[in-house]
mmCIF file as gemmi writes it, N, C-alpha and C atoms, coordinates in Angstrom:
data_model
loop_
_atom_site.group_PDB
_atom_site.id
_atom_site.type_symbol
_atom_site.label_atom_id
_atom_site.label_alt_id
_atom_site.label_comp_id
_atom_site.label_asym_id
_atom_site.label_entity_id
_atom_site.label_seq_id
_atom_site.pdbx_PDB_ins_code
_atom_site.Cartn_x
_atom_site.Cartn_y
_atom_site.Cartn_z
_atom_site.occupancy
_atom_site.B_iso_or_equiv
_atom_site.pdbx_formal_charge
_atom_site.auth_seq_id
_atom_site.auth_asym_id
_atom_site.pdbx_PDB_model_num
ATOM 1 N N . MET Axp A 1 ? 43.472 -187.074 -110.522 1 0 ? 1 A 1
ATOM 2 C CA . MET Axp A 1 ? 42.17 -186.746 -111.036 1 0 ? 1 A 1
ATOM 3 C C . MET Axp A 1 ? 42.29 -185.424 -111.792 1 0 ? 1 A 1
ATOM 4 N N . ALA Axp A 2 ? 41.67 -185.36 -112.955 1 0 ? 2 A 1
ATOM 5 C CA . ALA Axp A 2 ? 41.691 -184.138 -113.759 1 0 ? 2 A 1
ATOM 6 C C . ALA Axp A 2 ? 41.006 -183.002 -112.998 1 0 ? 2 A 1
ATOM 7 N N . GLU Axp A 3 ? 41.53 -181.81 -113.153 1 0 ? 3 A 1
ATOM 8 C CA . GLU Axp A 3 ? 41.005 -180.651 -112.42 1 0 ? 3 A 1
ATOM 9 C C . GLU Axp A 3 ? 39.505 -180.47 -112.616 1 0 ? 3 A 1
ATOM 10 N N . LYS Axp A 4 ? 39.015 -180.71 -113.836 1 0 ? 4 A 1
ATOM 11 C CA . LYS Axp A 4 ? 37.59 -180.469 -114.086 1 0 ? 4 A 1
ATOM 12 C C . LYS Axp A 4 ? 36.686 -181.452 -113.35 1 0 ? 4 A 1
ATOM 13 N N . TYR Axp A 5 ? 37.243 -182.546 -112.831 1 0 ? 5 A 1
ATOM 14 C CA . TYR Axp A 5 ? 36.45 -183.535 -112.105 1 0 ? 5 A 1
ATOM 15 C C . TYR Axp A 5 ? 36.579 -183.425 -110.589 1 0 ? 5 A 1
ATOM 16 N N . LYS Axp A 6 ? 37.5 -182.605 -110.099 1 0 ? 6 A 1
ATOM 17 C CA . LYS Axp A 6 ? 37.687 -182.486 -108.651 1 0 ? 6 A 1
ATOM 18 C C . LYS Axp A 6 ? 36.429 -181.909 -108.009 1 0 ? 6 A 1
ATOM 19 N N . PRO Axp A 7 ? 35.918 -182.551 -106.947 1 0 ? 7 A 1
ATOM 20 C CA . PRO Axp A 7 ? 34.688 -182.058 -106.327 1 0 ? 7 A 1
ATOM 21 C C . PRO Axp A 7 ? 34.878 -180.759 -105.547 1 0 ? 7 A 1
ATOM 22 N N . PHE Axp A 8 ? 36.084 -180.522 -105.051 1 0 ? 8 A 1
ATOM 23 C CA . PHE Axp A 8 ? 36.358 -179.32 -104.26 1 0 ? 8 A 1
ATOM 24 C C . PHE Axp A 8 ? 37.653 -178.691 -104.76 1 0 ? 8 A 1
ATOM 25 N N . ASP Axp A 9 ? 37.58 -177.471 -105.231 1 0 ? 9 A 1
ATOM 26 C CA . ASP Axp A 9 ? 38.773 -176.797 -105.757 1 0 ? 9 A 1
ATOM 27 C C . ASP Axp A 9 ? 39.827 -176.545 -104.691 1 0 ? 9 A 1
ATOM 28 N N . ASP Axp A 10 ? 39.389 -176.319 -103.459 1 0 ? 10 A 1
ATOM 29 C CA . ASP Axp A 10 ? 40.323 -175.931 -102.397 1 0 ? 10 A 1
ATOM 30 C C . ASP Axp A 10 ? 40.749 -177.089 -101.496 1 0 ? 10 A 1
ATOM 31 N N . PHE Axp A 11 ? 40.417 -178.327 -101.854 1 0 ? 11 A 1
ATOM 32 C CA . PHE Axp A 11 ? 40.781 -179.467 -101.003 1 0 ? 11 A 1
ATOM 33 C C . PHE Axp A 11 ? 41.762 -180.376 -101.731 1 0 ? 11 A 1
ATOM 34 N N . ASP Axp A 12 ? 42.901 -180.653 -101.07 1 0 ? 12 A 1
ATOM 35 C CA . ASP Axp A 12 ? 43.856 -181.628 -101.581 1 0 ? 12 A 1
ATOM 36 C C . ASP Axp A 12 ? 44.094 -182.75 -100.581 1 0 ? 12 A 1
ATOM 37 N N . ASN Axp A 13 ? 44.121 -182.41 -99.293 1 0 ? 13 A 1
ATOM 38 C CA . ASN Axp A 13 ? 44.29 -183.42 -98.249 1 0 ? 13 A 1
ATOM 39 C C . ASN Axp A 13 ? 43.851 -182.837 -96.905 1 0 ? 13 A 1
ATOM 40 N N . PHE Axp A 14 ? 43.667 -183.73 -95.945 1 0 ? 14 A 1
ATOM 41 C CA . PHE Axp A 14 ? 43.278 -183.301 -94.602 1 0 ? 14 A 1
ATOM 42 C C . PHE Axp A 14 ? 44.488 -182.73 -93.868 1 0 ? 14 A 1
ATOM 43 N N . ASP Axp A 15 ? 44.249 -181.778 -92.99 1 0 ? 15 A 1
ATOM 44 C CA . ASP Axp A 15 ? 45.298 -181.174 -92.175 1 0 ? 15 A 1
ATOM 45 C C . ASP Axp A 15 ? 45.724 -182.18 -91.104 1 0 ? 15 A 1
ATOM 46 N N . GLU Axp A 16 ? 47.004 -182.493 -91.049 1 0 ? 16 A 1
ATOM 47 C CA . GLU Axp A 16 ? 47.513 -183.471 -90.088 1 0 ? 16 A 1
ATOM 48 C C . GLU Axp A 16 ? 47.337 -183.011 -88.646 1 0 ? 16 A 1
ATOM 49 N N . ASP Axp A 17 ? 47.345 -181.704 -88.421 1 0 ? 17 A 1
ATOM 50 C CA . ASP Axp A 17 ? 47.22 -181.174 -87.065 1 0 ? 17 A 1
ATOM 51 C C . ASP Axp A 17 ? 45.774 -181.112 -86.588 1 0 ? 17 A 1
ATOM 52 N N . ASP Axp A 18 ? 44.846 -181.21 -87.489 1 0 ? 18 A 1
ATOM 53 C CA . ASP Axp A 18 ? 43.424 -181.14 -87.154 1 0 ? 18 A 1
ATOM 54 C C . ASP Axp A 18 ? 42.758 -182.436 -87.625 1 0 ? 18 A 1
ATOM 55 N N . ILE Axp A 19 ? 42.725 -183.432 -86.746 1 0 ? 19 A 1
ATOM 56 C CA . ILE Axp A 19 ? 42.188 -184.748 -87.094 1 0 ? 19 A 1
ATOM 57 C C . ILE Axp A 19 ? 40.71 -184.619 -87.472 1 0 ? 19 A 1
ATOM 58 N N . PRO Axp A 20 ? 40.337 -185.065 -88.682 1 0 ? 20 A 1
ATOM 59 C CA . PRO Axp A 20 ? 38.931 -184.948 -89.094 1 0 ? 20 A 1
ATOM 60 C C . PRO Axp A 20 ? 38.055 -186.011 -88.432 1 0 ? 20 A 1
ATOM 61 N N . GLN Axp A 21 ? 36.785 -185.719 -88.356 1 0 ? 21 A 1
ATOM 62 C CA . GLN Axp A 21 ? 35.806 -186.692 -87.877 1 0 ? 21 A 1
ATOM 63 C C . GLN Axp A 21 ? 35.611 -187.751 -88.964 1 0 ? 21 A 1
ATOM 64 N N . ASN Axp A 22 ? 35.202 -188.949 -88.552 1 0 ? 22 A 1
ATOM 65 C CA . ASN Axp A 22 ? 34.946 -190.007 -89.526 1 0 ? 22 A 1
ATOM 66 C C . ASN Axp A 22 ? 33.935 -189.564 -90.575 1 0 ? 22 A 1
ATOM 67 N N . SER Axp A 23 ? 32.91 -188.848 -90.142 1 0 ? 23 A 1
ATOM 68 C CA . SER Axp A 23 ? 31.882 -188.406 -91.089 1 0 ? 23 A 1
ATOM 69 C C . SER Axp A 23 ? 32.456 -187.45 -92.136 1 0 ? 23 A 1
ATOM 70 N N . ASP Axp A 24 ? 33.437 -186.631 -91.746 1 0 ? 24 A 1
ATOM 71 C CA . ASP Axp A 24 ? 34.085 -185.734 -92.709 1 0 ? 24 A 1
ATOM 72 C C . ASP Axp A 24 ? 34.837 -186.534 -93.772 1 0 ? 24 A 1
ATOM 73 N N . VAL Axp A 25 ? 35.55 -187.545 -93.319 1 0 ? 25 A 1
ATOM 74 C CA . VAL Axp A 25 ? 36.317 -188.386 -94.24 1 0 ? 25 A 1
ATOM 75 C C . VAL Axp A 25 ? 35.376 -189.134 -95.179 1 0 ? 25 A 1
ATOM 76 N N . VAL Axp A 26 ? 34.308 -189.699 -94.638 1 0 ? 26 A 1
ATOM 77 C CA . VAL Axp A 26 ? 33.334 -190.428 -95.458 1 0 ? 26 A 1
ATOM 78 C C . VAL Axp A 26 ? 32.716 -189.501 -96.499 1 0 ? 26 A 1
ATOM 79 N N . PHE Axp A 27 ? 32.374 -188.288 -96.099 1 0 ? 27 A 1
ATOM 80 C CA . PHE Axp A 27 ? 31.792 -187.322 -97.031 1 0 ? 27 A 1
ATOM 81 C C . PHE Axp A 27 ? 32.753 -187.01 -98.175 1 0 ? 27 A 1
ATOM 82 N N . ILE Axp A 28 ? 33.992 -186.694 -97.846 1 0 ? 28 A 1
ATOM 83 C CA . ILE Axp A 28 ? 34.982 -186.349 -98.871 1 0 ? 28 A 1
ATOM 84 C C . ILE Axp A 28 ? 35.229 -187.539 -99.793 1 0 ? 28 A 1
ATOM 85 N N . LEU Axp A 29 ? 35.407 -188.724 -99.215 1 0 ? 29 A 1
ATOM 86 C CA . LEU Axp A 29 ? 35.642 -189.912 -100.041 1 0 ? 29 A 1
ATOM 87 C C . LEU Axp A 29 ? 34.471 -190.202 -100.966 1 0 ? 29 A 1
ATOM 88 N N . SER Axp A 30 ? 33.253 -190.057 -100.47 1 0 ? 30 A 1
ATOM 89 C CA . SER Axp A 30 ? 32.083 -190.321 -101.316 1 0 ? 30 A 1
ATOM 90 C C . SER Axp A 30 ? 32.015 -189.328 -102.475 1 0 ? 30 A 1
ATOM 91 N N . GLN Axp A 31 ? 32.376 -188.075 -102.227 1 0 ? 31 A 1
ATOM 92 C CA . GLN Axp A 31 ? 32.395 -187.085 -103.301 1 0 ? 31 A 1
ATOM 93 C C . GLN Axp A 31 ? 33.448 -187.433 -104.352 1 0 ? 31 A 1
ATOM 94 N N . TYR Axp A 32 ? 34.624 -187.847 -103.893 1 0 ? 32 A 1
ATOM 95 C CA . TYR Axp A 32 ? 35.678 -188.212 -104.833 1 0 ? 32 A 1
ATOM 96 C C . TYR Axp A 32 ? 35.319 -189.473 -105.61 1 0 ? 32 A 1
ATOM 97 N N . LEU Axp A 33 ? 34.693 -190.449 -104.967 1 0 ? 33 A 1
ATOM 98 C CA . LEU Axp A 33 ? 34.276 -191.655 -105.686 1 0 ? 33 A 1
ATOM 99 C C . LEU Axp A 33 ? 33.279 -191.324 -106.783 1 0 ? 33 A 1
ATOM 100 N N . GLN Axp A 34 ? 32.343 -190.446 -106.501 1 0 ? 34 A 1
ATOM 101 C CA . GLN Axp A 34 ? 31.381 -190.028 -107.523 1 0 ? 34 A 1
ATOM 102 C C . GLN Axp A 34 ? 32.082 -189.323 -108.683 1 0 ? 34 A 1
ATOM 103 N N . CYS Axp A 35 ? 33.051 -188.5 -108.361 1 0 ? 35 A 1
ATOM 104 C CA . CYS Axp A 35 ? 33.777 -187.777 -109.409 1 0 ? 35 A 1
ATOM 105 C C . CYS Axp A 35 ? 34.66 -188.711 -110.236 1 0 ? 35 A 1
ATOM 106 N N . PHE Axp A 36 ? 35.278 -189.695 -109.586 1 0 ? 36 A 1
ATOM 107 C CA . PHE Axp A 36 ? 36.052 -190.687 -110.334 1 0 ? 36 A 1
ATOM 108 C C . PHE Axp A 36 ? 35.151 -191.453 -111.293 1 0 ? 36 A 1
ATOM 109 N N . GLU Axp A 37 ? 33.966 -191.824 -110.842 1 0 ? 37 A 1
ATOM 110 C CA . GLU Axp A 37 ? 33.034 -192.549 -111.703 1 0 ? 37 A 1
ATOM 111 C C . GLU Axp A 37 ? 32.588 -191.67 -112.867 1 0 ? 37 A 1
ATOM 112 N N . LYS Axp A 38 ? 32.369 -190.381 -112.632 1 0 ? 38 A 1
ATOM 113 C CA . LYS Axp A 38 ? 32.009 -189.454 -113.707 1 0 ? 38 A 1
ATOM 114 C C . LYS Axp A 38 ? 33.141 -189.357 -114.721 1 0 ? 38 A 1
ATOM 115 N N . GLN Axp A 39 ? 34.371 -189.252 -114.247 1 0 ? 39 A 1
ATOM 116 C CA . GLN Axp A 39 ? 35.52 -189.184 -115.146 1 0 ? 39 A 1
ATOM 117 C C . GLN Axp A 39 ? 35.622 -190.463 -115.968 1 0 ? 39 A 1
ATOM 118 N N . ARG Axp A 40 ? 35.424 -191.608 -115.327 1 0 ? 40 A 1
ATOM 119 C CA . ARG Axp A 40 ? 35.486 -192.885 -116.046 1 0 ? 40 A 1
ATOM 120 C C . ARG Axp A 40 ? 34.368 -192.964 -117.076 1 0 ? 40 A 1
ATOM 121 N N . ALA Axp A 41 ? 33.15 -192.58 -116.684 1 0 ? 41 A 1
ATOM 122 C CA . ALA Axp A 41 ? 32.008 -192.637 -117.597 1 0 ? 41 A 1
ATOM 123 C C . ALA Axp A 41 ? 32.224 -191.741 -118.816 1 0 ? 41 A 1
ATOM 124 N N . ASP Axp A 42 ? 32.896 -190.626 -118.617 1 0 ? 42 A 1
ATOM 125 C CA . ASP Axp A 42 ? 33.166 -189.717 -119.73 1 0 ? 42 A 1
ATOM 126 C C . ASP Axp A 42 ? 34.249 -190.245 -120.664 1 0 ? 42 A 1
ATOM 127 N N . ASN Axp A 43 ? 34.966 -191.271 -120.248 1 0 ? 43 A 1
ATOM 128 C CA . ASN Axp A 43 ? 36.098 -191.765 -121.034 1 0 ? 43 A 1
ATOM 129 C C . ASN Axp A 43 ? 36.016 -193.246 -121.354 1 0 ? 43 A 1
ATOM 130 N N . VAL Axp A 44 ? 34.818 -193.817 -121.366 1 0 ? 44 A 1
ATOM 131 C CA . VAL Axp A 44 ? 34.663 -195.215 -121.757 1 0 ? 44 A 1
ATOM 132 C C . VAL Axp A 44 ? 33.949 -195.291 -123.098 1 0 ? 44 A 1
ATOM 133 N N . VAL Axp A 45 ? 34.259 -196.351 -123.814 1 0 ? 45 A 1
ATOM 134 C CA . VAL Axp A 45 ? 33.621 -196.623 -125.1 1 0 ? 45 A 1
ATOM 135 C C . VAL Axp A 45 ? 33.253 -198.099 -125.14 1 0 ? 45 A 1
ATOM 136 N N . ILE Axp A 46 ? 32.261 -198.407 -125.944 1 0 ? 46 A 1
ATOM 137 C CA . ILE Axp A 46 ? 31.914 -199.809 -126.149 1 0 ? 46 A 1
ATOM 138 C C . ILE Axp A 46 ? 32.476 -200.219 -127.505 1 0 ? 46 A 1
ATOM 139 N N . ASN Axp A 47 ? 33.133 -201.369 -127.523 1 0 ? 47 A 1
ATOM 140 C CA . ASN Axp A 47 ? 33.773 -201.862 -128.737 1 0 ? 47 A 1
ATOM 141 C C . ASN Axp A 47 ? 33.541 -203.36 -128.811 1 0 ? 47 A 1
ATOM 142 N N . ARG Axp A 48 ? 32.804 -203.79 -129.826 1 0 ? 48 A 1
ATOM 143 C CA . ARG Axp A 48 ? 32.496 -205.214 -130.018 1 0 ? 48 A 1
ATOM 144 C C . ARG Axp A 48 ? 31.837 -205.823 -128.786 1 0 ? 48 A 1
ATOM 145 N N . GLY Axp A 49 ? 30.945 -205.067 -128.163 1 0 ? 49 A 1
ATOM 146 C CA . GLY Axp A 49 ? 30.178 -205.556 -127.027 1 0 ? 49 A 1
ATOM 147 C C . GLY Axp A 49 ? 30.876 -205.483 -125.684 1 0 ? 49 A 1
ATOM 148 N N . ALA Axp A 50 ? 32.097 -204.975 -125.649 1 0 ? 50 A 1
ATOM 149 C CA . ALA Axp A 50 ? 32.842 -204.861 -124.389 1 0 ? 50 A 1
ATOM 150 C C . ALA Axp A 50 ? 33.127 -203.387 -124.114 1 0 ? 50 A 1
ATOM 151 N N . TRP Axp A 51 ? 33.196 -203.042 -122.831 1 0 ? 51 A 1
ATOM 152 C CA . TRP Axp A 51 ? 33.471 -201.666 -122.409 1 0 ? 51 A 1
ATOM 153 C C . TRP Axp A 51 ? 34.969 -201.472 -122.205 1 0 ? 51 A 1
ATOM 154 N N . TYR Axp A 52 ? 35.479 -200.333 -122.683 1 0 ? 52 A 1
ATOM 155 C CA . TYR Axp A 52 ? 36.891 -199.998 -122.557 1 0 ? 52 A 1
ATOM 156 C C . TYR Axp A 52 ? 37.042 -198.568 -122.067 1 0 ? 52 A 1
ATOM 157 N N . TRP Axp A 53 ? 38.001 -198.391 -121.177 1 0 ? 53 A 1
ATOM 158 C CA . TRP Axp A 53 ? 38.362 -197.067 -120.687 1 0 ? 53 A 1
ATOM 159 C C . TRP Axp A 53 ? 39.468 -196.545 -121.597 1 0 ? 53 A 1
ATOM 160 N N . ARG Axp A 54 ? 39.268 -195.37 -122.198 1 0 ? 54 A 1
ATOM 161 C CA . ARG Axp A 54 ? 40.249 -194.766 -123.103 1 0 ? 54 A 1
ATOM 162 C C . ARG Axp A 54 ? 41.132 -193.809 -122.313 1 0 ? 54 A 1
ATOM 163 N N . VAL Axp A 55 ? 42.42 -194.105 -122.264 1 0 ? 55 A 1
ATOM 164 C CA . VAL Axp A 55 ? 43.379 -193.252 -121.563 1 0 ? 55 A 1
ATOM 165 C C . VAL Axp A 55 ? 44.549 -192.936 -122.489 1 0 ? 55 A 1
ATOM 166 N N . GLN Axp A 56 ? 45.213 -191.826 -122.207 1 0 ? 56 A 1
ATOM 167 C CA . GLN Axp A 56 ? 46.368 -191.413 -123.01 1 0 ? 56 A 1
ATOM 168 C C . GLN Axp A 56 ? 47.466 -192.452 -122.879 1 0 ? 56 A 1
ATOM 169 N N . GLY Axp A 57 ? 48.035 -192.871 -124.008 1 0 ? 57 A 1
ATOM 170 C CA . GLY Axp A 57 ? 49.071 -193.889 -123.995 1 0 ? 57 A 1
ATOM 171 C C . GLY Axp A 57 ? 50.451 -193.318 -124.257 1 0 ? 57 A 1
ATOM 172 N N . ASN Axp A 58 ? 51.451 -194.172 -124.076 1 0 ? 58 A 1
ATOM 173 C CA . ASN Axp A 58 ? 52.845 -193.839 -124.378 1 0 ? 58 A 1
ATOM 174 C C . ASN Axp A 58 ? 53.231 -194.486 -125.701 1 0 ? 58 A 1
ATOM 175 N N . ASP Axp A 59 ? 54.406 -194.151 -126.208 1 0 ? 59 A 1
ATOM 176 C CA . ASP Axp A 59 ? 54.864 -194.698 -127.485 1 0 ? 59 A 1
ATOM 177 C C . ASP Axp A 59 ? 54.986 -196.217 -127.459 1 0 ? 59 A 1
ATOM 178 N N . GLU Axp A 60 ? 55.333 -196.795 -126.312 1 0 ? 60 A 1
ATOM 179 C CA . GLU Axp A 60 ? 55.521 -198.245 -126.237 1 0 ? 60 A 1
ATOM 180 C C . GLU Axp A 60 ? 54.207 -199.008 -126.031 1 0 ? 60 A 1
ATOM 181 N N . ASP Axp A 61 ? 53.097 -198.298 -125.819 1 0 ? 61 A 1
ATOM 182 C CA . ASP Axp A 61 ? 51.794 -198.941 -125.648 1 0 ? 61 A 1
ATOM 183 C C . ASP Axp A 61 ? 51.174 -199.263 -127.003 1 0 ? 61 A 1
ATOM 184 N N . LYS Axp A 62 ? 50.214 -200.176 -126.99 1 0 ? 62 A 1
ATOM 185 C CA . LYS Axp A 62 ? 49.431 -200.465 -128.189 1 0 ? 62 A 1
ATOM 186 C C . LYS Axp A 62 ? 48.348 -199.393 -128.276 1 0 ? 62 A 1
ATOM 187 N N . LEU Axp A 63 ? 48.519 -198.437 -129.188 1 0 ? 63 A 1
ATOM 188 C CA . LEU Axp A 63 ? 47.656 -197.268 -129.273 1 0 ? 63 A 1
ATOM 189 C C . LEU Axp A 63 ? 46.622 -197.415 -130.382 1 0 ? 63 A 1
ATOM 190 N N . ASP Axp A 64 ? 45.478 -196.76 -130.183 1 0 ? 64 A 1
ATOM 191 C CA . ASP Axp A 64 ? 44.509 -196.694 -131.272 1 0 ? 64 A 1
ATOM 192 C C . ASP Axp A 64 ? 44.892 -195.532 -132.19 1 0 ? 64 A 1
ATOM 193 N N . GLU Axp A 65 ? 44.059 -195.247 -133.179 1 0 ? 65 A 1
ATOM 194 C CA . GLU Axp A 65 ? 44.389 -194.215 -134.167 1 0 ? 65 A 1
ATOM 195 C C . GLU Axp A 65 ? 44.464 -192.805 -133.577 1 0 ? 65 A 1
ATOM 196 N N . GLU Axp A 66 ? 43.926 -192.616 -132.374 1 0 ? 66 A 1
ATOM 197 C CA . GLU Axp A 66 ? 43.966 -191.301 -131.727 1 0 ? 66 A 1
ATOM 198 C C . GLU Axp A 66 ? 45.014 -191.225 -130.615 1 0 ? 66 A 1
ATOM 199 N N . GLY Axp A 67 ? 45.874 -192.247 -130.505 1 0 ? 67 A 1
ATOM 200 C CA . GLY Axp A 67 ? 46.922 -192.249 -129.493 1 0 ? 67 A 1
ATOM 201 C C . GLY Axp A 67 ? 46.453 -192.643 -128.109 1 0 ? 67 A 1
ATOM 202 N N . MET Axp A 68 ? 45.339 -193.346 -128.045 1 0 ? 68 A 1
ATOM 203 C CA . MET Axp A 68 ? 44.77 -193.751 -126.766 1 0 ? 68 A 1
ATOM 204 C C . MET Axp A 68 ? 44.944 -195.26 -126.56 1 0 ? 68 A 1
ATOM 205 N N . VAL Axp A 69 ? 45.001 -195.666 -125.292 1 0 ? 69 A 1
ATOM 206 C CA . VAL Axp A 69 ? 45.067 -197.071 -124.905 1 0 ? 69 A 1
ATOM 207 C C . VAL Axp A 69 ? 43.677 -197.481 -124.433 1 0 ? 69 A 1
ATOM 208 N N . LEU Axp A 70 ? 43.241 -198.661 -124.826 1 0 ? 70 A 1
ATOM 209 C CA . LEU Axp A 70 ? 41.954 -199.18 -124.38 1 0 ? 70 A 1
ATOM 210 C C . LEU Axp A 70 ? 42.182 -200.192 -123.268 1 0 ? 70 A 1
ATOM 211 N N . ILE Axp A 71 ? 41.565 -199.95 -122.113 1 0 ? 71 A 1
ATOM 212 C CA . ILE Axp A 71 ? 41.678 -200.834 -120.953 1 0 ? 71 A 1
ATOM 213 C C . ILE Axp A 71 ? 40.295 -201.389 -120.667 1 0 ? 71 A 1
ATOM 214 N N . ARG Axp A 72 ? 40.17 -202.705 -120.647 1 0 ? 72 A 1
ATOM 215 C CA . ARG Axp A 72 ? 38.872 -203.352 -120.431 1 0 ? 72 A 1
ATOM 216 C C . ARG Axp A 72 ? 38.31 -202.95 -119.073 1 0 ? 72 A 1
ATOM 217 N N . THR Axp A 73 ? 37.027 -202.638 -119.039 1 0 ? 73 A 1
ATOM 218 C CA . THR Axp A 73 ? 36.366 -202.211 -117.814 1 0 ? 73 A 1
ATOM 219 C C . THR Axp A 73 ? 34.922 -202.695 -117.837 1 0 ? 73 A 1
ATOM 220 N N . ILE Axp A 74 ? 34.135 -202.222 -116.898 1 0 ? 74 A 1
ATOM 221 C CA . ILE Axp A 74 ? 32.718 -202.56 -116.855 1 0 ? 74 A 1
ATOM 222 C C . ILE Axp A 74 ? 31.902 -201.338 -117.259 1 0 ? 74 A 1
ATOM 223 N N . LYS Axp A 75 ? 30.632 -201.552 -117.518 1 0 ? 75 A 1
ATOM 224 C CA . LYS Axp A 75 ? 29.731 -200.467 -117.893 1 0 ? 75 A 1
ATOM 225 C C . LYS Axp A 75 ? 29.658 -199.457 -116.75 1 0 ? 75 A 1
ATOM 226 N N . PRO Axp A 76 ? 29.699 -198.17 -117.056 1 0 ? 76 A 1
ATOM 227 C CA . PRO Axp A 76 ? 29.565 -197.155 -116.007 1 0 ? 76 A 1
ATOM 228 C C . PRO Axp A 76 ? 28.232 -197.276 -115.281 1 0 ? 76 A 1
ATOM 229 N N . LYS Axp A 77 ? 28.241 -197.002 -113.989 1 0 ? 77 A 1
ATOM 230 C CA . LYS Axp A 77 ? 27.04 -197.159 -113.163 1 0 ? 77 A 1
ATOM 231 C C . LYS Axp A 77 ? 25.898 -196.271 -113.609 1 0 ? 77 A 1
ATOM 232 N N . LYS Axp A 78 ? 26.18 -195.033 -113.953 1 0 ? 78 A 1
ATOM 233 C CA . LYS Axp A 78 ? 25.132 -194.058 -114.252 1 0 ? 78 A 1
ATOM 234 C C . LYS Axp A 78 ? 24.743 -194.003 -115.726 1 0 ? 78 A 1
ATOM 235 N N . LEU Axp A 79 ? 25.337 -194.847 -116.561 1 0 ? 79 A 1
ATOM 236 C CA . LEU Axp A 79 ? 25.043 -194.816 -117.983 1 0 ? 79 A 1
ATOM 237 C C . LEU Axp A 79 ? 23.689 -195.452 -118.252 1 0 ? 79 A 1
ATOM 238 N N . LYS Axp A 80 ? 22.846 -194.735 -118.96 1 0 ? 80 A 1
ATOM 239 C CA . LYS Axp A 80 ? 21.507 -195.243 -119.257 1 0 ? 80 A 1
ATOM 240 C C . LYS Axp A 80 ? 21.55 -196.118 -120.49 1 0 ? 80 A 1
ATOM 241 N N . ASP Axp A 81 ? 20.766 -197.175 -120.478 1 0 ? 81 A 1
ATOM 242 C CA . ASP Axp A 81 ? 20.681 -198.075 -121.636 1 0 ? 81 A 1
ATOM 243 C C . ASP Axp A 81 ? 19.86 -197.467 -122.744 1 0 ? 81 A 1
C-alpha cells in the first residue's frame, strides 16, 4: 500500500508477543480495507463503459501512452454517479 494511503503511520504488523484482541484486529483490518478502496478509487478510469484500475506496468506489459496497465475492475464503492 502506498504510504499516503496507510491509515496508521506507526503500524506495520501486530506484536507476536502481545496477542491482540479480535476487536483490535477487526478495527485495523477495516481501516486498511477502507484505505485500499480509496487507493483503488483514486486509480480507476472508465473506458468504453468499463472500469479499469490503472497501475504502473513493466516493459513486457501492454502499456497505455502513459506507461500504465489497465486491469478490468468494478466501479468504486464510494464513487458518486
